[in-house]
C-alpha positions as CSV (number, residue, x, y, z in Angstrom):
1,X,0.0,0.0,0.0
2,X,1.6,3.3,-1.1
3,X,0.6,6.2,1.2
4,X,2.8,9.1,-0.1
5,X,3.2,9.5,-3.8
6,X,5.9,11.5,-5.5
7,X,7.2,11.3,-9.1
8,X,10.7,10.2,-8.3
9,X,11.4,7.1,-6.3
10,X,15.1,7.8,-5.9
11,X,14.5,10.6,-3.5
12,X,12.3,8.7,-1.1
13,X,13.1,7.8,2.5
14,X,11.2,4.5,2.3
15,X,9.6,3.1,5.4
16,X,8.4,-0.5,5.5
17,X,5.7,-1.1,8.1
18,X,5.3,-4.8,8.9
19,X,2.3,-5.9,11.0
20,X,1.5,-9.3,12.3
21,X,-1.6,-9.9,14.4
22,X,-2.1,-13.7,14.9
23,X,-5.6,-14.9,15.7
24,X,-4.5,-16.6,18.9
25,X,-2.7,-13.5,20.4
26,X,-4.1,-10.5,22.3
27,X,-5.7,-7.9,20.1
28,X,-3.6,-4.8,19.2
29,X,-4.5,-1.6,17.5
30,X,-2.0,-2.0,14.7
31,X,-4.3,-0.1,12.2
32,X,-4.4,2.9,14.5
33,X,-0.6,2.9,14.8
34,X,-0.2,2.8,11.0
35,X,-2.8,5.5,10.6
36,X,-1.1,7.8,13.1
37,X,2.3,7.3,11.4
38,X,0.8,8.1,8.0
39,X,-0.9,11.2,9.4
40,X,2.3,12.5,11.1
41,X,4.3,12.1,7.9
42,X,1.6,13.6,5.7
43,X,1.5,16.7,7.9
44,X,5.3,17.0,8.3
45,X,7.5,19.7,6.8
46,X,9.5,17.0,4.9
47,X,6.4,15.1,3.7
48,X,7.6,14.8,0.1
49,X,10.7,12.9,1.1
50,X,8.8,9.9,2.7
51,X,7.2,6.8,1.2
52,X,5.4,4.7,3.7
53,X,4.4,1.2,2.6
54,X,2.8,-1.5,4.8
55,X,2.5,-5.3,4.8
56,X,-0.1,-6.8,7.1
57,X,-0.7,-10.3,8.4
58,X,3.0,-10.9,7.7
59,X,4.3,-14.5,7.7
60,X,8.0,-15.2,8.0
61,X,8.2,-16.0,4.3
62,X,6.9,-12.4,3.6
63,X,9.7,-10.6,5.3
64,X,12.4,-10.8,2.7
65,X,10.0,-10.3,-0.2
66,X,8.7,-7.1,1.4
67,X,12.3,-5.8,1.8
68,X,13.1,-6.7,-1.8
69,X,10.0,-4.9,-3.1
70,X,10.2,-1.8,-1.0
71,X,14.0,-1.4,-0.6
72,X,13.4,0.5,2.7
73,X,15.7,2.6,4.8
74,X,13.5,2.1,7.8
75,X,11.9,-1.2,8.8
76,X,9.2,-1.0,11.4
77,X,7.7,-4.1,13.0
78,X,4.5,-3.8,15.0
79,X,2.9,-6.8,16.8
80,X,3.8,-9.2,19.6
81,X,7.1,-10.4,21.0
82,X,7.7,-13.3,23.4
83,X,9.6,-13.2,26.7
84,X,12.4,-15.1,25.0
85,X,12.9,-12.1,22.6
86,X,11.4,-13.7,19.5
87,X,9.0,-11.7,17.2
88,X,5.6,-13.3,16.5
89,X,4.6,-13.5,12.9
90,X,1.6,-15.4,11.4
91,X,1.6,-19.0,10.3
92,X,-0.3,-20.1,7.2
93,X,-3.4,-20.6,9.4
94,X,-3.1,-17.2,11.0
95,X,-1.8,-18.3,14.4
96,X,1.5,-17.4,16.1
97,X,4.7,-18.4,14.4
98,X,7.8,-17.1,16.1
99,X,11.1,-16.4,14.3
100,X,14.4,-17.2,16.0
101,X,16.5,-14.2,17.1
102,X,19.6,-15.2,15.1
103,X,17.5,-15.9,11.9
104,X,16.1,-12.4,11.8
105,X,19.5,-10.9,12.6
106,X,21.0,-12.8,9.7
107,X,18.4,-11.3,7.3
108,X,19.4,-7.8,8.3
109,X,23.1,-8.6,8.0
110,X,22.4,-9.1,4.3
111,X,20.7,-5.7,3.8
112,X,23.0,-3.7,6.0
113,X,24.0,-1.6,3.1
114,X,20.4,-0.5,2.6
115,X,18.6,-0.4,5.9
116,X,19.5,2.4,8.3
117,X,17.1,1.9,11.1
118,X,14.9,-1.0,12.5
119,X,12.1,-0.3,15.0
120,X,10.7,-3.3,16.8
121,X,7.5,-2.0,18.4
122,X,6.6,-5.1,20.4
123,X,7.1,-6.5,23.9
124,X,10.4,-7.9,25.0
125,X,12.4,-7.1,21.8
126,X,15.6,-5.9,23.6
127,X,17.5,-9.1,22.8
128,X,16.4,-9.1,19.2
129,X,17.4,-5.4,18.9
130,X,20.8,-6.1,20.3
131,X,21.4,-8.9,17.7
132,X,20.2,-6.8,14.8
133,X,22.3,-3.8,16.0
134,X,25.5,-5.8,15.1
135,X,24.6,-5.1,11.5
136,X,22.3,-2.1,11.3
137,X,23.3,1.3,12.5
138,X,20.2,2.2,14.5
139,X,17.9,-0.3,16.2
140,X,15.1,0.4,18.7
141,X,13.6,-2.4,20.8
142,X,11.5,-2.7,24.0
143,X,13.2,-3.6,27.2
144,X,10.0,-5.0,28.7
145,X,6.3,-5.4,27.9
146,X,4.8,-2.2,26.5
147,X,1.1,-1.4,26.4
148,X,-0.8,-0.6,23.2
149,X,-1.2,3.1,24.0
150,X,2.5,3.6,24.8
151,X,3.6,1.8,21.7
152,X,1.3,4.0,19.5
153,X,2.4,7.2,21.2
154,X,6.1,6.3,20.8
155,X,5.7,5.6,17.1
156,X,3.7,8.8,16.6
157,X,6.4,10.9,18.4
158,X,9.2,9.2,16.6
159,X,7.9,9.7,13.0
160,X,6.7,13.2,13.8
161,X,10.3,14.1,14.7
162,X,11.6,12.4,11.6
163,X,9.2,14.4,9.5
164,X,10.6,17.5,11.1
165,X,14.1,16.6,9.8
166,X,15.3,15.5,13.2
167,X,18.1,12.8,13.5
168,X,17.2,9.2,14.3
169,X,18.7,9.6,17.8
170,X,16.6,12.7,18.5
171,X,13.5,11.1,17.0
172,X,13.9,8.3,19.5
173,X,14.2,10.7,22.4
174,X,11.1,12.6,21.1
175,X,9.2,9.4,21.0
176,X,10.1,8.6,24.7
177,X,9.2,12.2,25.6
178,X,5.8,11.8,24.0
179,X,5.1,8.8,26.2
180,X,6.0,10.8,29.3
181,X,3.9,13.8,28.1
182,X,0.9,11.6,28.0
183,X,1.6,10.6,31.6
184,X,2.2,6.9,30.6
185,X,4.7,5.2,32.9
186,X,6.6,3.4,30.1
187,X,8.8,6.1,28.7
188,X,11.9,4.1,29.7
189,X,10.8,1.0,27.9
190,X,12.0,1.9,24.4
191,X,15.8,1.4,24.0
192,X,18.0,2.6,21.1
193,X,21.1,0.8,20.0
194,X,23.5,2.5,17.7
195,X,26.3,0.6,15.9
196,X,29.4,2.1,17.4
197,X,32.1,-0.3,16.3
198,X,34.5,2.5,15.4
199,X,34.2,4.2,18.8
200,X,36.4,3.6,21.8
201,X,34.5,1.9,24.6
202,X,35.3,2.8,28.2
203,X,34.1,2.1,31.7
204,X,33.4,4.9,34.2
205,X,32.0,4.9,37.7
206,X,29.6,7.4,39.3
207,X,30.0,7.7,43.1
208,X,26.8,9.0,44.6
209,X,26.1,10.0,48.2
210,X,23.6,7.6,49.6
211,X,23.0,3.9,50.2
212,X,21.7,1.1,48.0
213,X,18.4,1.5,49.8
214,X,18.0,4.8,47.9
215,X,18.3,3.0,44.5
216,X,15.4,0.8,43.2
217,X,15.3,-0.6,39.7
218,X,13.1,2.2,38.3
219,X,15.4,4.9,39.7
220,X,18.4,3.1,38.3
221,X,16.9,2.9,34.8
222,X,15.9,6.6,35.0
223,X,19.6,7.4,35.8
224,X,20.8,5.4,32.9
225,X,18.4,7.1,30.5
226,X,19.3,10.5,31.8
227,X,23.0,9.9,31.3
228,X,22.4,8.6,27.8
229,X,20.8,12.0,27.0
230,X,23.5,14.0,28.8
231,X,26.4,12.1,27.2
232,X,24.8,11.8,23.7
233,X,25.7,8.1,23.9
234,X,22.6,6.1,23.3
235,X,24.6,2.8,23.6
236,X,25.5,3.5,27.2
237,X,24.8,0.4,29.4
238,X,24.8,-0.4,33.1
239,X,27.8,-2.6,34.1
240,X,27.5,-3.0,37.9
241,X,26.3,-1.4,41.1
242,X,28.3,-1.5,44.3
243,X,28.1,-0.3,47.9
244,X,30.5,2.3,49.4
245,X,28.2,5.2,49.1
246,X,26.7,4.2,45.7
247,X,29.1,3.2,43.0
248,X,27.5,2.7,39.6
249,X,29.7,1.6,36.7
250,X,28.6,2.2,33.1
251,X,30.0,1.1,29.8
252,X,29.9,3.7,27.0
253,X,31.8,5.7,24.4
254,X,34.9,7.7,25.2
255,X,33.3,10.7,23.6
256,X,30.3,10.3,25.9
257,X,32.5,10.0,29.0
258,X,34.3,13.2,28.1
259,X,31.0,15.1,28.0
260,X,30.0,13.7,31.4
261,X,33.4,14.6,32.9
262,X,33.1,18.2,31.5
263,X,29.6,18.7,33.0
264,X,30.8,17.4,36.4
265,X,33.9,19.5,36.5
266,X,32.1,22.6,35.5
267,X,29.5,22.1,38.2
268,X,26.6,21.6,35.8
269,X,26.1,18.0,36.9
270,X,26.2,17.9,40.7
271,X,23.4,15.6,41.4
272,X,21.2,13.1,39.6
273,X,17.6,12.4,40.7
274,X,18.3,14.0,44.1
275,X,21.4,11.9,44.7
276,X,24.5,14.1,45.0
277,X,27.5,13.2,42.8
278,X,30.7,12.8,44.7
279,X,33.0,11.8,41.9
280,X,33.2,10.5,38.3
281,X,36.0,8.0,37.8
282,X,37.4,6.9,34.4
283,X,37.7,3.2,35.2
284,X,39.3,1.6,32.1
285,X,39.2,1.3,28.3
286,X,37.6,-1.7,26.7
287,X,38.8,-3.6,23.6
């Protein structure tokens, strides 16, 4: 289905929307999500650059054919995911058929010269996103289950930002912000992985005043997300948490660490979520 028509296909930023809604899975509002994306792009400043095409009731065999036909820069999957990280497509009879993580990752390794971004808008897609990110520059997955409303709001915010000529990284952050603006408590669920093979990876430790009793899982994830924004490093990950005040070690890019160190030394980053920062230590470089 072609939603945005322009005379020259070469200038398109092509988006392939893949939807799977097996009959034996919970109902999702996939049509509403597709409609919202179409509307955001149609109203956007850069509307003439985008071509949105969709494939629905997608079976595993349909994935590569859709990629061959559309030649997309963005691939968006909307549907269900399992707690094991597998995406749920449809079988020949319309019921759930999962696809192994490594199989889908291999498909994207073969189109890495074409696809720039993959968005997996389904529950528990973090492991699948990590696997695909070995080959594709930008991949967005969901670190946990995500409700229908939050998934739709994230997509709407993401494509609204793309249509305003924002970068993929900023579009991701706008999508998360849209969830928070709607007062939906799932704005930390989407996770962006950026292929950073050429960047030096480092470990660094935040020493915060307080005890581990001050740090629950939600607060820790909020700190991680906040530091991703401050450092500009969306690949930043949590390495370990230790006692002795609070010691939180992260893995990230050397460039991101330098931004964090600068903010700390200049006094612009003195606390994080009401926990005073006592020091930032450059732990070690990673190979």
